[in-house]
C-alpha positions as CSV (number, residue, x, y, z in Angstrom):
1,M,115.2,69.9,53.9
2,W,112.7,67.6,55.9
3,L,110.5,70.6,57.1
4,V,110.0,71.4,53.9
5,R,108.9,67.7,52.9
6,M,106.3,67.6,55.8
7,A,104.8,71.1,55.1
8,L,104.5,70.5,51.5
9,K,103.0,67.1,52.5
10,R,100.9,68.0,55.4
11,P,100.0,71.8,54.5
12,Y,96.7,72.2,56.9
13,T,98.7,71.3,60.0
14,F,101.0,74.3,59.4
15,V,98.8,76.6,58.6
16,V,96.9,75.5,61.9
17,M,99.9,75.8,63.4
18,S,100.9,79.6,62.2
19,M,97.6,80.8,63.3
20,L,98.0,79.8,66.6
21,I,101.2,80.9,67.2
22,I,100.0,84.6,65.6
23,I,96.8,84.1,67.9
24,L,98.9,83.3,70.9
25,G,101.3,85.8,70.7
26,I,99.5,88.5,70.4
27,L,98.0,87.2,73.4
28,T,100.8,87.2,74.9
29,I,101.7,90.8,74.2
30,V,98.4,92.3,75.0
31,R,98.4,90.2,78.5
32,M,102.4,90.8,79.2
33,P,102.8,93.2,82.2
34,T,104.8,96.2,81.0
35,D,106.5,98.8,83.7
36,I,109.5,101.6,83.8
37,F,110.5,100.2,87.0
38,P,109.6,96.2,87.2
39,D,109.2,94.3,90.8
40,I,112.5,93.2,91.9
41,D,112.0,90.4,94.4
42,I,115.1,91.3,97.5
43,P,113.8,88.7,100.5
44,V,115.3,91.5,103.2
45,I,112.9,92.7,106.6
46,S,114.4,95.7,108.6
47,V,113.7,96.1,112.1
48,V,114.0,99.5,113.7
49,F,114.3,99.7,117.7
50,N,114.0,102.7,120.0
51,Y,114.9,103.8,123.3
52,S,116.0,107.3,123.9
53,G,119.0,107.6,126.2
54,L,120.7,104.2,125.8
55,S,124.2,104.3,123.8
56,P,125.5,102.1,121.2
57,E,126.9,99.7,123.3
58,E,123.8,99.3,125.8
59,M,121.2,99.0,122.7
60,E,123.7,96.0,121.5
61,K,123.8,94.4,124.7
62,R,120.3,94.8,126.0
63,M,118.4,94.7,123.0
64,V,120.0,93.4,119.8
65,N,121.2,90.5,121.0
66,N,118.7,88.8,122.9
67,Y,116.6,89.4,119.4
68,E,118.6,87.7,117.4
69,R,118.9,84.9,119.5
70,A,115.3,85.0,119.4
71,L,115.0,85.5,115.4
72,T,117.3,82.6,114.7
73,T,114.8,80.2,116.7
74,T,111.7,81.0,115.8
75,V,112.0,83.2,112.1
76,N,112.8,80.2,109.2
77,D,114.9,80.6,106.1
78,I,117.4,83.1,107.3
79,E,120.4,83.5,105.3
80,H,122.4,86.3,107.9
81,I,121.5,88.8,110.2
82,E,123.1,92.4,110.2
83,S,122.8,95.3,112.7
84,Q,124.2,98.2,113.4
85,S,123.4,100.2,116.6
86,L,123.3,104.1,117.3
87,A,122.3,106.5,120.1
88,G,119.1,105.3,121.0
89,V,118.4,103.3,117.4
90,S,119.1,99.9,116.7
91,V,118.5,98.5,112.9
92,I,118.7,95.1,112.4
93,K,118.4,93.7,109.0
94,I,117.3,89.9,108.3
95,F,118.1,88.5,105.1
96,F,116.5,85.3,103.7
97,Q,116.9,82.4,101.5
98,Q,115.9,83.2,98.0
99,G,112.6,81.7,97.3
100,A,111.3,82.0,100.9
101,K,107.8,83.4,101.7
102,I,108.2,86.9,102.4
103,E,104.9,87.2,103.6
104,A,105.3,84.6,106.2
105,A,108.1,85.7,107.5
106,T,107.2,88.9,107.8
107,A,104.3,87.4,110.0
108,Q,106.8,85.3,112.3
109,V,109.4,88.3,112.8
110,T,106.3,90.3,113.7
111,A,105.7,87.9,116.4
112,I,108.4,87.3,118.0
113,S,109.0,91.3,118.0
114,Q,106.1,91.5,120.4
115,A,107.4,88.7,122.7
116,A,110.8,90.2,122.9
117,I,109.8,93.3,123.8
118,R,109.2,91.7,127.5
119,S,113.1,90.6,127.9
120,M,114.3,94.3,126.7
121,P,114.6,97.6,129.0
122,P,111.1,98.5,130.5
123,G,109.5,101.1,128.5
124,T,110.5,99.8,125.0
125,T,108.2,100.2,122.5
126,P,107.7,98.1,119.7
127,P,109.9,98.1,117.0
128,F,109.1,99.3,113.1
129,I,108.9,96.5,110.5
130,I,109.6,97.6,107.0
131,R,109.7,95.1,104.3
132,Y,112.1,96.2,101.5
133,S,111.7,96.3,98.3
134,A,114.4,97.5,95.0
135,S,111.0,98.8,93.3
136,N,109.5,100.9,95.7
137,V,111.1,104.2,94.2
138,P,109.8,108.3,93.7
139,I,108.1,108.4,90.4
140,L,106.5,111.6,91.7
141,Q,107.1,114.3,94.0
142,V,104.2,117.2,95.1
143,A,105.4,120.1,96.1
144,M,103.1,122.7,97.6
145,Q,103.8,126.3,98.6
146,S,102.1,129.5,99.7
147,E,102.1,133.0,100.3
148,S,99.5,133.4,102.8
149,L,100.0,129.9,104.3
150,S,102.2,129.1,107.0
151,E,104.9,125.9,107.0
152,Q,102.8,124.4,110.1
153,Q,99.5,124.8,107.8
154,L,100.9,123.4,104.6
155,F,102.5,120.2,106.5
156,D,98.9,119.9,108.1
157,Y,97.1,120.2,105.0
158,G,99.3,117.9,102.6
159,I,99.7,115.2,105.7
160,N,95.9,115.6,106.5
161,F,94.0,116.1,103.1
162,V,96.3,115.4,100.0
163,R,97.9,112.6,101.6
164,T,94.8,111.1,103.0
165,D,93.5,111.2,99.3
166,M,95.9,109.9,97.1
167,T,96.5,107.0,99.6
168,T,93.4,105.5,97.4
169,I,95.2,105.4,94.6
170,P,96.4,101.3,94.2
171,G,99.8,100.8,93.8
172,I,101.2,104.0,95.5
173,Q,102.3,104.7,99.0
174,I,103.2,108.0,100.2
175,P,105.6,108.4,102.9
176,Y,105.3,111.7,105.9
177,P,106.0,114.8,103.5
178,Y,109.6,116.7,103.9
179,G,109.9,119.8,105.3
180,G,107.2,122.2,106.9
181,K,106.6,122.1,110.4
182,Q,104.4,119.4,112.6
183,R,102.2,121.3,115.3
184,L,102.7,120.8,118.9
185,I,101.7,122.2,121.9
186,M,104.1,123.0,123.8
187,I,104.6,123.8,127.5
188,D,107.9,125.6,128.6
189,I,107.7,125.2,132.5
190,D,109.6,127.8,134.6
191,P,112.3,125.5,136.8
192,Q,112.3,128.3,139.4
193,R,108.6,128.9,140.2
194,L,107.7,125.1,140.0
195,F,110.7,124.7,142.5
196,A,108.9,127.2,144.7
197,W,105.8,125.0,144.8
198,G,108.0,122.3,145.7
199,L,106.7,120.7,142.5
200,S,108.5,118.7,139.8
201,P,107.8,118.2,135.9
202,R,106.5,115.2,136.9
203,D,103.5,116.2,139.1
204,V,102.7,118.9,135.7
205,N,102.9,115.6,133.2
206,N,100.7,113.7,135.8
207,A,97.7,116.4,136.1
208,L,98.0,116.9,132.1
209,G,96.9,113.2,131.4
210,Q,94.8,113.1,134.8
211,Q,92.5,115.7,133.5
212,N,92.8,115.6,129.4
213,V,90.2,113.0,129.5
214,I,87.0,112.0,127.9
215,V,84.8,109.5,130.1
216,P,81.4,108.1,129.4
217,T,79.5,107.8,132.7
218,G,76.0,106.8,131.1
219,T,73.0,107.3,130.0
220,A,69.5,109.4,130.2
221,K,66.6,108.4,129.4
222,I,64.0,111.2,127.9
223,G,60.6,109.3,127.2
224,A,61.0,107.6,124.7
225,N,64.4,108.5,123.7
226,E,67.8,107.4,125.2
227,Y,71.0,109.5,125.4
228,P,74.6,108.9,126.1
229,I,75.9,111.3,128.8
230,V,79.9,111.8,128.7
231,L,82.4,113.7,131.1
232,N,84.4,115.5,128.2
233,A,87.5,117.4,130.1
234,S,89.6,117.4,127.1
235,P,90.3,121.5,126.7
236,D,89.4,122.9,123.3
237,L,91.6,125.9,123.9
238,L,95.7,126.9,124.8
239,A,94.0,129.3,127.8
240,Q,92.0,126.0,128.6
241,I,94.9,124.0,129.0
242,E,96.3,127.0,131.4
243,T,93.6,126.6,133.8
244,I,94.5,123.0,134.5
245,P,95.0,122.3,138.3
246,I,98.0,120.3,139.2
247,K,98.3,120.6,143.0
248,T,97.4,121.9,146.4
249,V,99.9,123.1,148.0
250,N,99.7,124.8,151.6
251,G,95.4,125.1,151.1
252,T,96.6,126.9,147.8
253,T,95.8,125.4,144.4
254,V,98.4,125.4,141.5
255,Y,97.8,125.7,137.8
256,V,99.5,125.2,134.8
257,R,99.5,129.5,134.3
258,D,101.2,129.5,137.5
259,V,104.8,127.3,136.9
260,A,104.5,127.4,132.9
261,H,103.7,128.6,129.5
262,V,101.7,127.3,127.1
263,R,101.9,128.0,123.6
264,D,101.0,126.5,120.0
265,G,104.4,125.3,118.8
266,N,105.8,122.4,116.7
267,S,108.6,119.4,116.8
268,P,111.9,120.3,116.3
269,Q,112.6,120.5,112.4
270,T,114.8,118.3,110.8
271,N,114.9,119.0,107.4
272,I,114.0,122.2,105.1
273,V,112.2,122.5,101.9
274,H,112.9,125.6,99.7
275,V,110.8,125.8,96.2
276,E,111.6,129.4,93.9
277,G,113.0,130.9,97.2
278,Q,110.0,129.6,100.0
279,R,109.6,127.8,102.7
280,S,107.6,124.8,101.3
281,V,106.5,121.0,101.3
282,L,107.3,118.3,99.7
283,M,105.5,115.0,99.4
284,S,107.5,111.9,96.9
285,I,104.6,109.3,95.9
286,L,106.6,105.8,95.7
287,K,105.4,102.8,93.2
288,Q,104.8,99.9,95.6
289,G,106.5,96.7,94.3
290,S,103.6,94.7,92.3
291,A,102.3,97.7,90.3
292,S,103.2,99.4,87.2
293,T,104.2,102.9,86.6
294,L,102.2,102.6,83.1
295,D,98.9,100.8,83.5
């Protein structure tokens, strides 16, 4: 009853309050973000180390244990750490306290990862550092198929043209496509022919690395103009790779074609996509955590 008496005693105050509630309510509804998949903040960072040839036990002893000790001494707000080691791969998941600044934690993990590599086996490459988000889910899938293009051409077109154009759209991220074949120049060495010349696969590898170079050699001044001079020894055709010299043995120059076969191939295919019975390429478009799928 006191509220009714106050409204009758001061009507203008209640009118102004009602108008403010209506205006603020409209502004709140207009500015309120809407999304099918709202942002869920999960403070987890995954670190993935790769080292081919090591067993799971060796991955744990030589890489994971030392890395976990380094994390606990330099990274703040760690709740607990989980790790799993497989043949040649180790995955370390770092769980942080609620409210931890994940951007600062990512920077600390990146810095300690670069320093920890020094104590790991020679040849260890920097790890993949992945920030996990439960709202990074596929919102769209694009399938590419063609009756005239091969799987390799579809993969190249998808990753070099379609993916690069779509990544400029705010709020999305596109991982590597599924299916298709990634192009690689394959050099199939004949062991018998190679050993007959007294060579090893390392000799072939060294020759390719030394000959496949582009080196700036200086400039040439002609009149008022100055032109850069570049020594380009990088082969443009497969036939040019076959003519790369490996080594001189007993006065005879051994070329790549003498011990190996060069072909246009692809990396081992680990997944296959079929669309309407045809080999295809599938690209998943993911939503980033802070973006809205409805805007």
